[in-house]
C-alpha positions in Angstrom: -3.1 -32.5 16.3 -5.5 -30.2 14.5 -3.6 -26.9 13.6 -5.2 -23.4 13.5 -6.3 -21.9 10.3 -4.0 -19.3 8.7 -4.6 -16.1 7.6 -2.1 -14.0 5.6 -2.5 -10.4 5.1 -0.4 -8.9 2.0 0.2 -5.2 2.4 0.3 -2.8 5.5 -1.6 0.3 3.7 -5.0 1.4 5.1 -6.7 -1.8 4.3 -4.2 -4.3 5.3 -3.7 -2.3 8.8 -7.3 -2.0 9.5 -8.1 -5.7 8.7 -5.2 -6.9 10.8 -6.5 -4.7 13.6 -9.8 -5.9 13.4 -8.9 -9.6 13.3 -6.8 -9.2 16.5 -9.5 -7.3 18.3 -12.2 -10.1 17.5 -10.5 -13.4 17.3 -9.1 -15.3 20.0 -5.8 -16.3 20.0 -6.6 -19.9 19.7 -9.0 -19.4 16.7 -6.2 -18.5 14.1 -2.6 -17.5 13.1 -2.3 -14.2 11.7 0.6 -13.0 9.5 1.2 -9.7 7.7 3.7 -9.3 4.8 5.0 -5.7 4.5 8.3 -4.4 3.5 8.1 -1.6 6.1 6.7 -2.4 9.7 4.8 0.8 9.6 1.5 2.2 8.4 1.9 5.2 6.4 -0.6 8.0 6.3 -0.2 9.0 2.4 -2.4 11.9 2.3 0.3 13.9 4.3 3.4 13.1 2.1 3.2 16.2 0.5 3.6 17.9 4.0 6.5 15.7 4.7 8.0 16.9 1.4 7.9 20.4 2.6 8.8 19.9 6.0 6.0 20.9 7.7 5.6 17.4 9.1 8.6 15.2 10.2 8.5 11.6 8.6 8.1 9.7 11.7 4.9 11.6 12.7 3.0 10.1 9.5 4.4 6.6 9.8 2.6 4.5 12.7 4.6 1.5 13.8 3.1 -1.6 13.8 5.4 -3.1 16.5 4.6 -0.3 19.1 1.9 -2.1 21.0 2.4 -5.1 23.0 -0.9 -6.7 22.9 -0.9 -7.1 19.1 0.2 -10.6 18.0 0.4 -10.6 14.2 3.6 -12.1 13.0 5.3 -9.6 10.6 7.5 -10.9 7.6 9.7 -7.9 6.3 9.3 -8.1 2.7 7.3 -8.0 -0.1 4.6 -10.7 -1.8 5.8 -11.1 -5.3 3.6 -14.1 -6.6 0.6 -16.3 -5.4 -0.2 -19.7 -6.4 -4.3 -19.6 -5.7 -4.5 -23.4 -6.2 -1.6 -24.3 -4.0 -2.5 -21.6 -1.5 1.3 -20.4 -1.4 2.1 -16.8 -1.5 5.9 -16.5 -2.6 7.6 -13.6 -0.8 11.0 -11.8 -1.2 12.1 -10.6 2.0 14.3 -7.4 2.7 17.6 -9.5 2.3 16.2 -10.5 -1.0 15.6 -14.3 0.0 12.7 -16.0 -1.8 10.5 -17.8 1.0 7.1 -19.5 0.5 4.5 -19.1 2.8 1.2 -21.4 2.9 -2.1 -20.0 3.8 -5.7 -21.1 4.4 -7.1 -17.6 3.8 -5.5 -14.8 2.0 -6.2 -10.9 2.1 -4.8 -9.1 -0.7 -4.2 -5.7 0.0 -0.7 -4.8 -1.6 -1.8 -1.2 -2.4 -0.6 0.5 -5.7 2.3 1.9 -7.2 3.0 5.2 -9.4 1.3 4.9 -12.8 4.0 5.4 -15.5 4.2 5.8 -19.4 6.5 4.7 -22.0 8.0 8.5 -21.9 11.8 8.5 -22.9 13.7 9.3 -19.8 10.8 9.5 -17.2 11.9 6.6 -14.9 15.6 7.7 -14.8 15.3 11.3 -14.4 11.7 12.0 -12.4 10.7 11.4 -8.7 7.6 9.9 -7.4 5.6 11.0 -4.3 4.4 7.5 -3.1 6.8 6.5 -0.1 8.3 8.0 3.1 12.0 7.8 1.3 10.8 9.7 -1.8 9.1 12.5 0.2 12.1 13.1 2.6 14.5 12.8 -0.8 12.4 15.3 -2.6 12.6 17.9 0.2 16.3 17.4 0.4 16.7 17.8 -3.3 14.6 20.7 -3.5 16.7 22.8 -1.0 19.7 21.4 -2.5 18.8 23.3 -6.0 18.5 26.5 -3.8 22.0 26.0 -2.3 23.5 25.4 -5.6 21.7 28.0 -7.3 23.2 30.3 -4.6 26.5 28.9 -5.3 26.4 29.1 -8.9 27.7 32.2 -11.2 26.0 30.9 -14.4 22.8 32.7 -15.2 21.7 29.7 -17.0 22.2 27.0 -14.6 20.8 29.3 -11.7 17.7 29.5 -13.6 17.2 25.7 -14.3 17.9 25.0 -10.7 15.1 27.6 -9.8 12.1 25.9 -12.0 10.3 23.0 -10.8 7.8 20.7 -12.7 5.2 18.8 -11.2 3.3 16.4 -13.4 -0.2 15.3 -12.0 -3.3 17.6 -11.5 -5.0 15.2 -9.0 -5.0 15.7 -5.1 -1.2 14.3 -4.7 0.4 16.5 -7.5 -1.7 19.6 -6.6 -0.9 19.4 -2.8 3.0 18.5 -3.6 3.2 21.5 -5.9 1.3 23.8 -3.4 3.4 22.6 -0.3 7.0 22.7 -1.8 6.1 26.2 -3.5 5.4 27.5 0.0 8.6 26.0 0.8 10.7 27.5 -1.7 8.9 30.8 -1.2 9.7 31.0 2.4 13.5 29.6 2.0 14.3 32.1 -0.9 14.4 35.1 1.8 17.4 33.5 3.3 19.1 33.7 0.1 20.3 37.2 -0.6 21.8 36.6 -3.8 18.7 34.8 -5.5 16.2 36.7 -7.2 12.6 35.2 -5.8 11.2 35.7 -9.5 13.5 33.2 -11.0 11.8 30.6 -8.8 8.8 28.8 -11.0 6.7 26.1 -10.5 5.0 24.5 -13.1 1.9 21.9 -12.4 0.9 20.2 -15.6 -2.0 17.7 -16.3 -3.2 16.2 -19.4 -6.6 16.3 -18.1 -9.0 19.6 -19.0 -9.4 20.5 -15.4 -7.5 20.4 -12.0 -9.1 18.0 -9.4 -12.4 17.0 -11.6 -13.6 15.2 -8.6 -14.3 18.3 -6.6 -16.5 19.7 -9.4 -16.0 23.0 -11.5 -16.4 25.6 -8.8 -13.7 24.2 -6.1 -11.4 23.0 -9.0 -11.1 26.9 -10.3 -11.1 28.1 -6.6 -7.9 25.9 -6.1 -6.3 27.0 -9.5 -6.8 30.4 -8.5 -5.3 30.1 -5.4 -2.4 28.3 -6.9 -2.2 30.9 -9.8 -2.0 33.6 -7.2 1.0 32.1 -5.8 2.6 32.1 -9.2 2.4 28.5 -10.0 2.1 28.2 -13.5 -0.8 25.5 -14.7 -1.0 23.8 -17.8 -3.9 21.5 -18.6 -4.0 19.3 -21.6 -0.3 19.1 -21.5 1.9 16.3 -20.6 5.5 15.4 -20.7 7.5 14.0 -24.1 10.4 13.4 -22.9 12.7 13.7 -19.5 16.5 14.6 -19.3 18.9 15.3 -16.5 18.7 19.0 -17.2 15.6 19.7 -19.2 12.0 18.3 -19.8 10.3 18.7 -22.9 6.1 19.3 -22.8 4.1 17.8 -25.6 3.0 21.4 -26.4 6.5 22.1 -27.7 7.7 23.8 -24.6 11.4 23.0 -23.1 11.6 23.8 -19.6 15.4 23.7 -18.1 15.0 21.9 -14.8 16.5 19.5 -12.4 13.5 18.7 -10.7 10.6 16.5 -12.4 8.0 15.0 -10.0 5.8 12.6 -11.2 2.5 12.1 -9.5 0.3 11.3 -12.4 -2.0 8.6 -10.7 -1.3 5.1 -9.7 -2.1 1.5 -10.9 -2.7 -1.5 -8.7 0.5 -3.4 -7.5 2.0 -5.9 -10.0 1.1 -8.5 -7.5 -2.3 -8.7 -9.0 -0.8 -9.8 -12.6 1.0 -12.6 -11.1 -2.5 -14.1 -10.0 -3.9 -15.2 -13.7 -7.3 -14.0 -12.4 -9.9 -11.2 -14.1 -9.4 -7.5 -13.8 -11.1 -4.4 -14.1 -9.0 -1.5 -15.2 -6.0 -3.5 -13.7 -7.7 -4.1 -10.5 -8.5 -7.4 -9.2 -12.3 -8.2 -10.1 -14.0 -9.0 -6.7 -17.8 -9.3 -5.5 -19.3 -6.9 -3.0 -18.1 -9.1 -0.2 -14.7 -8.5 -1.7 -14.3 -12.5 -2.5 -12.3 -13.3 -5.5 -15.0 -15.4 -7.4 -14.0 -19.1 -7.9 -11.4 -19.1 -5.1 -12.6 -20.2 -1.5 -10.7 -18.0 1.2 -9.2 -15.2 -1.1 -10.2 -11.6 -0.4 -8.9 -8.7 -2.1 -9.4 -4.8 -1.4 -7.9 -1.4 -1.2 -6.2 0.2 -4.4 -5.6 -3.3 -6.0 -9.2 -4.4 -6.3 -12.1 -3.4 -8.3 -14.6 -3.4 -5.3 -18.3 -2.8 -6.5 -19.4 0.8 -5.1 -22.8 -0.2 -3.9 -23.8 3.2 -2.6 -23.8 4.7 -6.0 -26.6 2.5 -7.3 -24.7 1.9 -10.4 -23.9 -1.7 -10.9 -20.8 -0.7 -12.8 -19.6 1.8 -10.4 -16.4 0.6 -8.3 -14.9 2.0 -5.2 -12.1 5.0 -6.0 -8.6 3.9 -4.5 -9.2 6.4 -1.8 -8.0 6.0 2.3 -11.5 6.5 3.3 -12.8 3.5 1.5 -9.7 1.3 2.0 -10.1 1.6 5.9 -13.5 0.6 6.0 -12.9 -2.1 3.2 -10.4 -3.5 5.7 -12.7 -3.8 8.7 -15.4 -5.5 6.5 -13.1 -7.9 5.0 -11.8 -8.9 8.8 -15.6 -9.5 9.3 -16.2 -11.5 6.6 -12.9 -13.7 7.1 -14.2 -14.5 10.7 -17.6 -15.0 9.5 -16.1 -17.7 7.2 -14.2 -19.1 10.0 -17.4 -19.5 11.9 -19.6 -20.5 9.4 -21.5 -17.5 9.5 -22.9 -15.6 6.5 -20.7 -12.7 4.9 -21.9 -9.2 4.5 -21.3 -7.0 1.3 -19.3 -3.5 1.4 -21.2 -0.2 1.3 -19.8 3.1 2.1 -21.3 6.6 1.2 -18.2 8.9 0.1 -17.7 11.5 2.9 -16.4 14.0 0.6 -12.9 15.1 -0.2 -10.6 17.5 1.3 -7.3 19.4 -0.2 -4.7 21.0 1.9 -2.8 23.7 -0.1 -0.8 24.8 2.7 -1.2 27.6 5.3 -4.7 29.1 5.1 -5.4 27.8 1.7 -7.6 24.6 1.0 -10.6 23.7 -0.6 -12.7 21.0 0.7 -16.1 19.3 -0.2 -17.3 17.4 3.2 -20.8 15.8 2.6 -21.2 17.7 -0.7 -20.7 21.2 1.1 -18.3 23.4 -0.9 -15.6 24.9 1.4 -12.7 27.5 0.9 -9.9 29.1 2.8 -9.7 28.9 6.5 -13.2 26.8 6.9 -12.0 24.2 4.3 -8.3 24.2 6.2 -10.2 23.2 9.5 -12.0 20.5 8.0 -8.9 19.3 5.9 -6.8 19.2 8.8 -9.5 18.1 11.1 -10.3 15.0 8.9 -6.7 13.9 8.4 -5.8 14.4 12.1 -9.0 12.4 13.0 -8.3 9.6 10.5 -4.4 8.9 12.4 -4.7 5.6 13.6 -2.8 6.4 17.2 -2.9 8.9 19.8 1.0 9.2 19.7 0.6 10.1 15.8 -2.3 12.4 16.4 -0.1 14.1 19.1 3.2 14.5 16.6 1.0 15.8 13.9 -0.9 18.2 16.0 2.4 19.6 17.6 4.5 19.9 14.1 1.4 21.9 12.8 1.7 24.0 15.7 5.5 24.6 15.5 5.2 25.2 11.9 2.3 27.9 12.4 4.3 29.3 15.2 8.2 29.2 14.1 7.8 28.8 10.3 10.1 26.5 8.3 13.2 24.9 8.7 15.6 24.5 5.6 17.9 21.7 7.0 18.9 19.0 4.4 19.6 15.8 5.5 22.6 14.8 3.2 20.8 12.5 1.0 22.3 14.2 -2.1 25.5 13.5 -1.1 24.9 9.9 -2.3 23.9 8.5 -5.6 20.8 10.4 -7.3 17.7 8.1 -6.5 14.9 8.5 -8.9 11.3 7.0 -9.5 12.8 3.5 -10.7 14.9 3.2 -7.3 12.0 3.5 -4.9 9.5 1.2 -6.2 10.7 -2.1 -7.3 8.2 -3.3 -9.9 10.6 -5.5 -11.8 10.6 -8.0 -8.9 7.3 -9.6 -9.7 6.9 -13.2 -10.9 4.8 -14.3 -13.6 1.8 -17.1 -12.9 4.1 -19.3 -14.7 7.1 -18.4 -12.5 5.2 -18.8 -9.3 4.2 -22.2 -10.5 7.7 -23.5 -11.6 9.3 -22.0 -8.3 7.0 -23.9 -6.2 7.3 -27.1 -8.4 11.2 -26.8 -7.5 10.9 -26.2 -3.8 8.2 -29.0 -3.5 9.7 -32.1 -1.9 8.2 -35.6 -0.5 8.5 -34.6 3.0 6.2 -31.5 2.5 
């Protein structure tokens, strides 16, 4: 009996989902079996996470279910890939019930994305929050509102002041938008707390880099900094965290800030899965060619945040594509086309995409955007920013939910409801991203050797 080729896609981010949907549309059911490995059966629209944290958007509005449509035929394995043996063509998966399963494949598309980049800073993973998952965004919203409640309930001036200080580390898009959106939330919420002095609420945005969002250019970066400064956000550049504790954070410039809220958004690194392959990397990302093949391994493709895909549009042979949704979605479609081309013995095509620009939503009417190199500020920039995000949402249901949320928020303002996460054990950065679960290449081989049997 002739078996159908098995295509295994790892990761349900922008890259993985774009690849799967293209494969489903272009391949007939008899041509191949498609399997997707993901802990959560939804695609998360990451750029809008800060708006979930601030309550402008509901969590389900930016989480697009992969099981919603009846016409899709991809098999979903609920778990995470923790190791790959490229020679044996087997992916080792830890399911959401902690069971270890081995999934053989003929073609594998590696799109495991990225995890929060941390450093060896004392107390960081124990006391900082991340902003990479839907659960983290919802948890942070609960936590911030809880700080206002606890400050309002306290008669201790020192505790009250520490509850109302918030520190965000990372002057890129995620950190800047997080600080901007959450500052708007606390600015609106404090009006409902007559006992609290609004001047006690202090937001700190710090980054080791000399400029805020350098990708935007000097003018727009300064504009964003001025907007945040007018709102009272204290921006410190060339500064990072020296150590973090449960009730205070020490900066590298010697300052000690009493706070119960440290949000860490200082960049991302490729998924630890990449380290299990024993293959060449470029700045931690898997080294691939312009067609997103892993050199020396037939049927292995990698893309998105986890792969160093050459950026041919820049004309620099050493340039690699930045880890943005814009590139990931387009890479997913190109990889799908290249997988299909390989199946049908047709030539593959390289990935080329000229960057369309950048958008930064600072909440309300504030934004800075650079579409196609044109610098915009204020309402025009906000229209472009939200228009871009809205058009990039994959389904009409998601678009309707997001547009409805934006409209309701603009008309009715914020709600300050917390859902009760704080009643449970506090969860910090280390509790959301399980980076200690991955195997080494040697462990993968040893595991497969143990599970191998004569019948297989």
